[in-house]
PDB file of N, CA, C and O in Angstrom, chain B, residues numbered from 101:
ATOM      1  N   MET B 101    -141.086-195.027 118.319  1.00  0.00           N
ATOM      2  CA  MET B 101    -140.168-194.252 119.148  1.00  0.00           C
ATOM      3  C   MET B 101    -140.266-192.787 118.752  1.00  0.00           C
ATOM      4  O   MET B 101    -140.265-192.463 117.565  1.00  0.00           O
ATOM      5  N   TYR B 102    -140.348-191.910 119.724  1.00  0.00           N
ATOM      6  CA  TYR B 102    -140.430-190.485 119.426  1.00  0.00           C
ATOM      7  C   TYR B 102    -139.037-189.909 119.232  1.00  0.00           C
ATOM      8  O   TYR B 102    -138.048-190.446 119.731  1.00  0.00           O
ATOM      9  N   SER B 103    -138.982-188.821 118.508  1.00  0.00           N
ATOM     10  CA  SER B 103    -137.700-188.175 118.230  1.00  0.00           C
ATOM     11  C   SER B 103    -137.221-187.425 119.465  1.00  0.00           C
ATOM     12  O   SER B 103    -138.008-186.774 120.152  1.00  0.00           O
ATOM     13  N   LEU B 104    -135.924-187.520 119.738  1.00  0.00           N
ATOM     14  CA  LEU B 104    -135.356-186.809 120.881  1.00  0.00           C
ATOM     15  C   LEU B 104    -135.077-185.349 120.543  1.00  0.00           C
ATOM     16  O   LEU B 104    -135.048-184.488 121.422  1.00  0.00           O
ATOM     17  N   ILE B 105    -134.871-185.087 119.251  1.00  0.00           N
ATOM     18  CA  ILE B 105    -134.630-183.710 118.800  1.00  0.00           C
ATOM     19  C   ILE B 105    -135.677-183.380 117.747  1.00  0.00           C
ATOM     20  O   ILE B 105    -135.902-184.155 116.818  1.00  0.00           O
ATOM     21  N   HIS B 106    -136.309-182.236 117.898  1.00  0.00           N
ATOM     22  CA  HIS B 106    -137.369-181.825 116.981  1.00  0.00           C
ATOM     23  C   HIS B 106    -137.038-180.430 116.462  1.00  0.00           C
ATOM     24  O   HIS B 106    -136.801-179.511 117.245  1.00  0.00           O
ATOM     25  N   THR B 107    -137.022-180.275 115.144  1.00  0.00           N
ATOM     26  CA  THR B 107    -136.716-178.963 114.563  1.00  0.00           C
ATOM     27  C   THR B 107    -137.934-178.446 113.812  1.00  0.00           C
ATOM     28  O   THR B 107    -138.669-179.211 113.188  1.00  0.00           O
ATOM     29  N   TYR B 108    -138.132-177.146 113.884  1.00  0.00           N
ATOM     30  CA  TYR B 108    -139.219-176.516 113.141  1.00  0.00           C
ATOM     31  C   TYR B 108    -138.909-175.037 112.964  1.00  0.00           C
ATOM     32  O   TYR B 108    -137.993-174.502 113.589  1.00  0.00           O
ATOM     33  N   LYS B 109    -139.682-174.385 112.104  1.00  0.00           N
ATOM     34  CA  LYS B 109    -139.495-172.955 111.876  1.00  0.00           C
ATOM     35  C   LYS B 109    -140.535-172.181 112.671  1.00  0.00           C
ATOM     36  O   LYS B 109    -141.699-172.573 112.749  1.00  0.00           O
ATOM     37  N   SER B 110    -140.095-171.080 113.258  1.00  0.00           N
ATOM     38  CA  SER B 110    -141.009-170.211 113.983  1.00  0.00           C
ATOM     39  C   SER B 110    -140.578-168.770 113.753  1.00  0.00           C
ATOM     40  O   SER B 110    -139.450-168.395 114.074  1.00  0.00           O
ATOM     41  N   LYS B 111    -141.472-167.968 113.200  1.00  0.00           N
ATOM     42  CA  LYS B 111    -141.188-166.554 112.912  1.00  0.00           C
ATOM     43  C   LYS B 111    -139.925-166.396 112.071  1.00  0.00           C
ATOM     44  O   LYS B 111    -139.157-165.452 112.255  1.00  0.00           O
ATOM     45  N   GLY B 112    -139.724-167.327 111.153  1.00  0.00           N
ATOM     46  CA  GLY B 112    -138.582-167.252 110.248  1.00  0.00           C
ATOM     47  C   GLY B 112    -137.292-167.825 110.803  1.00  0.00           C
ATOM     48  O   GLY B 112    -136.277-167.851 110.108  1.00  0.00           O
ATOM     49  N   TYR B 113    -137.317-168.285 112.045  1.00  0.00           N
ATOM     50  CA  TYR B 113    -136.116-168.852 112.661  1.00  0.00           C
ATOM     51  C   TYR B 113    -136.234-170.364 112.733  1.00  0.00           C
ATOM     52  O   TYR B 113    -137.326-170.911 112.888  1.00  0.00           O
ATOM     53  N   ASN B 114    -135.095-171.029 112.618  1.00  0.00           N
ATOM     54  CA  ASN B 114    -135.061-172.471 112.851  1.00  0.00           C
ATOM     55  C   ASN B 114    -135.003-172.700 114.356  1.00  0.00           C
ATOM     56  O   ASN B 114    -134.141-172.153 115.044  1.00  0.00           O
ATOM     57  N   VAL B 115    -135.916-173.504 114.855  1.00  0.00           N
ATOM     58  CA  VAL B 115    -135.980-173.785 116.290  1.00  0.00           C
ATOM     59  C   VAL B 115    -135.655-175.260 116.502  1.00  0.00           C
ATOM     60  O   VAL B 115    -136.153-176.127 115.784  1.00  0.00           O
ATOM     61  N   VAL B 116    -134.832-175.525 117.477  1.00  0.00           N
ATOM     62  CA  VAL B 116    -134.492-176.906 117.823  1.00  0.00           C
ATOM     63  C   VAL B 116    -135.006-177.176 119.226  1.00  0.00           C
ATOM     64  O   VAL B 116    -134.595-176.523 120.186  1.00  0.00           O
ATOM     65  N   ARG B 117    -135.901-178.135 119.338  1.00  0.00           N
ATOM     66  CA  ARG B 117    -136.403-178.555 120.649  1.00  0.00           C
ATOM     67  C   ARG B 117    -135.673-179.836 121.031  1.00  0.00           C
ATOM     68  O   ARG B 117    -135.614-180.784 120.248  1.00  0.00           O
ATOM     69  N   ILE B 118    -135.129-179.855 122.213  1.00  0.00           N
ATOM     70  CA  ILE B 118    -134.411-181.034 122.699  1.00  0.00           C
ATOM     71  C   ILE B 118    -135.223-181.642 123.838  1.00  0.00           C
ATOM     72  O   ILE B 118    -135.639-180.937 124.757  1.00  0.00           O
ATOM     73  N   ARG B 119    -135.440-182.927 123.775  1.00  0.00           N
ATOM     74  CA  ARG B 119    -136.179-183.610 124.830  1.00  0.00           C
ATOM     75  C   ARG B 119    -135.462-183.462 126.166  1.00  0.00           C
ATOM     76  O   ARG B 119    -134.245-183.290 126.217  1.00  0.00           O
ATOM     77  N   ASN B 120    -136.235-183.531 127.238  1.00  0.00           N
ATOM     78  CA  ASN B 120    -135.663-183.348 128.571  1.00  0.00           C
ATOM     79  C   ASN B 120    -134.555-184.345 128.889  1.00  0.00           C
ATOM     80  O   ASN B 120    -133.612-184.024 129.612  1.00  0.00           O
ATOM     81  N   THR B 121    -134.670-185.558 128.346  1.00  0.00           N
ATOM     82  CA  THR B 121    -133.644-186.567 128.639  1.00  0.00           C
ATOM     83  C   THR B 121    -132.277-186.099 128.152  1.00  0.00           C
ATOM     84  O   THR B 121    -131.287-186.184 128.879  1.00  0.00           O
ATOM     85  N   ILE B 122    -132.231-185.604 126.918  1.00  0.00           N
ATOM     86  CA  ILE B 122    -130.957-185.117 126.373  1.00  0.00           C
ATOM     87  C   ILE B 122    -130.536-183.843 127.086  1.00  0.00           C
ATOM     88  O   ILE B 122    -129.367-183.672 127.432  1.00  0.00           O
ATOM     89  N   ARG B 123    -131.501-182.944 127.307  1.00  0.00           N
ATOM     90  CA  ARG B 123    -131.194-181.675 127.977  1.00  0.00           C
ATOM     91  C   ARG B 123    -130.592-181.936 129.355  1.00  0.00           C
ATOM     92  O   ARG B 123    -129.599-181.314 129.733  1.00  0.00           O
ATOM     93  N   ASN B 124    -131.192-182.853 130.099  1.00  0.00           N
ATOM     94  CA  ASN B 124    -130.685-183.166 131.438  1.00  0.00           C
ATOM     95  C   ASN B 124    -129.325-183.841 131.385  1.00  0.00           C
ATOM     96  O   ASN B 124    -128.467-183.591 132.232  1.00  0.00           O
ATOM     97  N   THR B 125    -129.130-184.694 130.395  1.00  0.00           N
ATOM     98  CA  THR B 125    -127.836-185.355 130.237  1.00  0.00           C
ATOM     99  C   THR B 125    -126.745-184.330 129.977  1.00  0.00           C
ATOM    100  O   THR B 125    -125.678-184.378 130.589  1.00  0.00           O
ATOM    101  N   ILE B 126    -127.016-183.402 129.067  1.00  0.00           N
ATOM    102  CA  ILE B 126    -126.042-182.351 128.753  1.00  0.00           C
ATOM    103  C   ILE B 126    -125.785-181.497 129.990  1.00  0.00           C
ATOM    104  O   ILE B 126    -124.634-181.220 130.330  1.00  0.00           O
ATOM    105  N   ARG B 127    -126.855-181.082 130.660  1.00  0.00           N
ATOM    106  CA  ARG B 127    -126.729-180.237 131.862  1.00  0.00           C
ATOM    107  C   ARG B 127    -125.901-180.940 132.935  1.00  0.00           C
ATOM    108  O   ARG B 127    -125.009-180.337 133.532  1.00  0.00           O
ATOM    109  N   ASN B 128    -126.197-182.214 133.176  1.00  0.00           N
ATOM    110  CA  ASN B 128    -125.472-182.958 134.211  1.00  0.00           C
ATOM    111  C   ASN B 128    -124.012-183.175 133.843  1.00  0.00           C
ATOM    112  O   ASN B 128    -123.135-183.125 134.705  1.00  0.00           O
ATOM    113  N   THR B 129    -123.753-183.417 132.560  1.00  0.00           N
ATOM    114  CA  THR B 129    -122.374-183.605 132.108  1.00  0.00           C
ATOM    115  C   THR B 129    -121.562-182.343 132.346  1.00  0.00           C
ATOM    116  O   THR B 129    -120.450-182.402 132.871  1.00  0.00           O
ATOM    117  N   ILE B 130    -122.120-181.204 131.958  1.00  0.00           N
ATOM    118  CA  ILE B 130    -121.428-179.923 132.156  1.00  0.00           C
ATOM    119  C   ILE B 130    -121.238-179.659 133.646  1.00  0.00           C
ATOM    120  O   ILE B 130    -120.151-179.278 134.081  1.00  0.00           O
ATOM    121  N   ARG B 131    -122.292-179.860 134.420  1.00  0.00           N
ATOM    122  CA  ARG B 131    -122.233-179.626 135.874  1.00  0.00           C
ATOM    123  C   ARG B 131    -121.163-180.497 136.523  1.00  0.00           C
ATOM    124  O   ARG B 131    -120.378-180.015 137.340  1.00  0.00           O
ATOM    125  N   ASN B 132    -121.132-181.782 136.161  1.00  0.00           N
ATOM    126  CA  ASN B 132    -120.149-182.696 136.747  1.00  0.00           C
ATOM    127  C   ASN B 132    -118.734-182.356 136.318  1.00  0.00           C
ATOM    128  O   ASN B 132    -117.800-182.465 137.112  1.00  0.00           O
ATOM    129  N   THR B 133    -118.570-181.944 135.062  1.00  0.00           N
ATOM    130  CA  THR B 133    -117.245-181.563 134.572  1.00  0.00           C
ATOM    131  C   THR B 133    -116.711-180.374 135.352  1.00  0.00           C
ATOM    132  O   THR B 133    -115.558-180.372 135.783  1.00  0.00           O
ATOM    133  N   ILE B 134    -117.557-179.358 135.532  1.00  0.00           N
ATOM    134  CA  ILE B 134    -117.148-178.168 136.288  1.00  0.00           C
ATOM    135  C   ILE B 134    -116.841-178.546 137.732  1.00  0.00           C
ATOM    136  O   ILE B 134    -115.821-178.134 138.284  1.00  0.00           O
ATOM    137  N   ARG B 135    -117.725-179.330 138.341  1.00  0.00           N
ATOM    138  CA  ARG B 135    -117.540-179.747 139.738  1.00  0.00           C
ATOM    139  C   ARG B 135    -116.230-180.509 139.912  1.00  0.00           C
ATOM    140  O   ARG B 135    -115.479-180.252 140.853  1.00  0.00           O
ATOM    141  N   ASN B 136    -115.956-181.448 139.004  1.00  0.00           N
ATOM    142  CA  ASN B 136    -114.731-182.248 139.101  1.00  0.00           C
ATOM    143  C   ASN B 136    -113.489-181.409 138.864  1.00  0.00           C
ATOM    144  O   ASN B 136    -112.465-181.610 139.518  1.00  0.00           O
ATOM    145  N   THR B 137    -113.576-180.461 137.925  1.00  0.00           N
ATOM    146  CA  THR B 137    -112.437-179.585 137.650  1.00  0.00           C
ATOM    147  C   THR B 137    -112.094-178.758 138.878  1.00  0.00           C
ATOM    148  O   THR B 137    -110.928-178.651 139.259  1.00  0.00           O
ATOM    149  N   ILE B 138    -113.118-178.171 139.498  1.00  0.00           N
ATOM    150  CA  ILE B 138    -112.898-177.368 140.708  1.00  0.00           C
ATOM    151  C   ILE B 138    -112.339-178.239 141.826  1.00  0.00           C
ATOM    152  O   ILE B 138    -111.382-177.856 142.500  1.00  0.00           O
ATOM    153  N   ARG B 139    -112.937-179.408 142.022  1.00  0.00           N
ATOM    154  CA  ARG B 139    -112.492-180.320 143.080  1.00  0.00           C
ATOM    155  C   ARG B 139    -111.028-180.714 142.879  1.00  0.00           C
ATOM    156  O   ARG B 139    -110.239-180.699 143.823  1.00  0.00           O
ATOM    157  N   ASN B 140    -110.674-181.068 141.637  1.00  0.00           N
ATOM    158  CA  ASN B 140    -109.300-181.492 141.352  1.00  0.00           C
ATOM    159  C   ASN B 140    -108.315-180.342 141.499  1.00  0.00           C
ATOM    160  O   ASN B 140    -107.193-180.539 141.966  1.00  0.00           O
ATOM    161  N   THR B 141    -108.731-179.139 141.101  1.00  0.00           N
ATOM    162  CA  THR B 141    -107.861-177.969 141.234  1.00  0.00           C
ATOM    163  C   THR B 141    -107.561-177.703 142.704  1.00  0.00           C
ATOM    164  O   THR B 141    -106.411-177.481 143.082  1.00  0.00           O
ATOM    165  N   ILE B 142    -108.607-177.728 143.530  1.00  0.00           N
ATOM    166  CA  ILE B 142    -108.423-177.503 144.972  1.00  0.00           C
ATOM    167  C   ILE B 142    -107.543-178.598 145.567  1.00  0.00           C
ATOM    168  O   ILE B 142    -106.626-178.316 146.339  1.00  0.00           O
ATOM    169  N   ARG B 143    -107.823-179.832 145.209  1.00  0.00           N
ATOM    170  CA  ARG B 143    -107.063-180.973 145.730  1.00  0.00           C
ATOM    171  C   ARG B 143    -105.582-180.854 145.366  1.00  0.00           C
ATOM    172  O   ARG B 143    -104.707-181.051 146.208  1.00  0.00           O
ATOM    173  N   ASN B 144    -105.314-180.526 144.087  1.00  0.00           N
ATOM    174  CA  ASN B 144    -103.925-180.415 143.630  1.00  0.00           C
ATOM    175  C   ASN B 144    -103.218-179.231 144.274  1.00  0.00           C
ATOM    176  O   ASN B 144    -102.032-179.311 144.592  1.00  0.00           O
ATOM    177  N   THR B 145    -103.949-178.127 144.467  1.00  0.00           N
ATOM    178  CA  THR B 145    -103.360-176.952 145.117  1.00  0.00           C
ATOM    179  C   THR B 145    -102.947-177.290 146.542  1.00  0.00           C
ATOM    180  O   THR B 145    -101.849-176.943 146.978  1.00  0.00           O
ATOM    181  N   ILE B 146    -103.830-177.969 147.265  1.00  0.00           N
ATOM    182  CA  ILE B 146    -103.515-178.366 148.645  1.00  0.00           C
ATOM    183  C   ILE B 146    -102.324-179.316 148.664  1.00  0.00           C
ATOM    184  O   ILE B 146    -101.439-179.180 149.509  1.00  0.00           O
ATOM    185  N   ARG B 147    -102.291-180.275 147.742  1.00  0.00           N
ATOM    186  CA  ARG B 147    -101.160-181.214 147.672  1.00  0.00           C
ATOM    187  C   ARG B 147     -99.850-180.477 147.440  1.00  0.00           C
ATOM    188  O   ARG B 147     -98.836-180.769 148.073  1.00  0.00           O
ATOM    189  N   ASN B 148     -99.888-179.500 146.506  1.00  0.00           N
ATOM    190  CA  ASN B 148     -98.673-178.750 146.186  1.00  0.00           C
ATOM    191  C   ASN B 148     -98.195-177.931 147.374  1.00  0.00           C
ATOM    192  O   ASN B 148     -96.995-177.843 147.631  1.00  0.00           O
ATOM    193  N   VAL B 149     -99.137-177.330 148.100  1.00  0.00           N
ATOM    194  CA  VAL B 149     -98.770-176.546 149.286  1.00  0.00           C
ATOM    195  C   VAL B 149     -98.139-177.453 150.338  1.00  0.00           C
ATOM    196  O   VAL B 149     -97.109-177.111 150.920  1.00  0.00           O
ATOM    197  N   ILE B 150     -98.752-178.599 150.579  1.00  0.00           N
ATOM    198  CA  ILE B 150     -98.213-179.546 151.567  1.00  0.00           C
ATOM    199  C   ILE B 150     -96.825-180.017 151.137  1.00  0.00           C
ATOM    200  O   ILE B 150     -95.917-180.123 151.961  1.00  0.00           O
ATOM    201  N   LEU B 151     -96.668-180.295 149.854  1.00  0.00           N
ATOM    202  CA  LEU B 151     -95.378-180.755 149.338  1.00  0.00           C
ATOM    203  C   LEU B 151     -94.307-179.691 149.541  1.00  0.00           C
ATOM    204  O   LEU B 151     -93.189-180.001 149.952  1.00  0.00           O
ATOM    205  N   LYS B 152     -94.650-178.426 149.251  1.00  0.00           N
ATOM    206  CA  LYS B 152     -93.686-177.332 149.423  1.00  0.00           C
ATOM    207  C   LYS B 152     -93.314-177.165 150.889  1.00  0.00           C
ATOM    208  O   LYS B 152     -92.151-176.926 151.215  1.00  0.00           O
ATOM    209  N   ILE B 153     -94.299-177.290 151.774  1.00  0.00           N
ATOM    210  CA  ILE B 153     -94.017-177.198 153.214  1.00  0.00           C
ATOM    211  C   ILE B 153     -93.076-178.332 153.626  1.00  0.00           C
ATOM    212  O   ILE B 153     -92.126-178.112 154.377  1.00  0.00           O
ATOM    213  N   ASP B 154     -93.343-179.541 153.134  1.00  0.00           N
ATOM    214  CA  ASP B 154     -92.487-180.689 153.457  1.00  0.00           C
ATOM    215  C   ASP B 154     -91.066-180.470 152.960  1.00  0.00           C
ATOM    216  O   ASP B 154     -90.107-180.787 153.665  1.00  0.00           O
ATOM    217  N   ILE B 155     -90.921-179.928 151.751  1.00  0.00           N
ATOM    218  CA  ILE B 155     -89.593-179.680 151.180  1.00  0.00           C
ATOM    219  C   ILE B 155     -88.854-178.640 152.016  1.00  0.00           C
ATOM    220  O   ILE B 155     -87.680-178.820 152.340  1.00  0.00           O
ATOM    221  N   GLU B 156     -89.541-177.549 152.365  1.00  0.00           N
ATOM    222  CA  GLU B 156     -88.916-176.511 153.188  1.00  0.00           C
ATOM    223  C   GLU B 156     -88.535-177.067 154.561  1.00  0.00           C
ATOM    224  O   GLU B 156     -87.471-176.755 155.095  1.00  0.00           O
ATOM    225  N   HIS B 157     -89.399-177.877 155.111  1.00  0.00           N
ATOM    226  CA  HIS B 157     -89.128-178.486 156.419  1.00  0.00           C
ATOM    227  C   HIS B 157     -87.896-179.383 156.338  1.00  0.00           C
ATOM    228  O   HIS B 157     -87.050-179.375 157.232  1.00  0.00           O
ATOM    229  N   ALA B 158     -87.807-180.154 155.259  1.00  0.00           N
ATOM    230  CA  ALA B 158     -86.664-181.050 155.069  1.00  0.00           C
ATOM    231  C   ALA B 158     -85.375-180.253 154.899  1.00  0.00           C
ATOM    232  O   ALA B 158     -84.324-180.659 155.395  1.00  0.00           O
ATOM    233  N   LYS B 159     -85.452-179.114 154.195  1.00  0.00           N
ATOM    234  CA  LYS B 159     -84.262-178.273 154.009  1.00  0.00           C
ATOM    235  C   LYS B 159     -83.790-177.714 155.352  1.00  0.00           C
ATOM    236  O   LYS B 159     -82.591-177.658 155.626  1.00  0.00           O
ATOM    237  N   MET B 160     -84.742-177.304 156.180  1.00  0.00           N
ATOM    238  CA  MET B 160     -84.396-176.670 157.451  1.00  0.00           C
ATOM    239  C   MET B 160     -83.867-177.678 158.466  1.00  0.00           C
ATOM    240  O   MET B 160     -82.925-177.396 159.208  1.00  0.00           O
ATOM    241  N   TYR B 161     -84.486-178.852 158.487  1.00  0.00           N
ATOM    242  CA  TYR B 161     -84.163-179.790 159.565  1.00  0.00           C
ATOM    243  C   TYR B 161     -83.460-181.060 159.078  1.00  0.00           C
ATOM    244  O   TYR B 161     -83.167-181.965 159.859  1.00  0.00           O
ATOM    245  N   GLY B 162     -83.200-181.105 157.769  1.00  0.00           N
ATOM    246  CA  GLY B 162     -82.464-182.233 157.220  1.00  0.00           C
ATOM    247  C   GLY B 162     -83.252-183.497 157.312  1.00  0.00           C
ATOM    248  O   GLY B 162     -82.778-184.552 156.892  1.00  0.00           O
TER     249      GLY B 162
END
């Protein structure tokens, strides 16, 4: 089995190479987290606006 993470020195610096499988997993996790956060924020904002409209409507018309 090959290593998923490979470290070596280059020009005096420690370099970490990450296999594409891990890199893609990390990238997709971050992308999905951001996407879901934005989606949930928009969804909750719309729900709150609708709820406030319903409350105001109920106050006005009983």
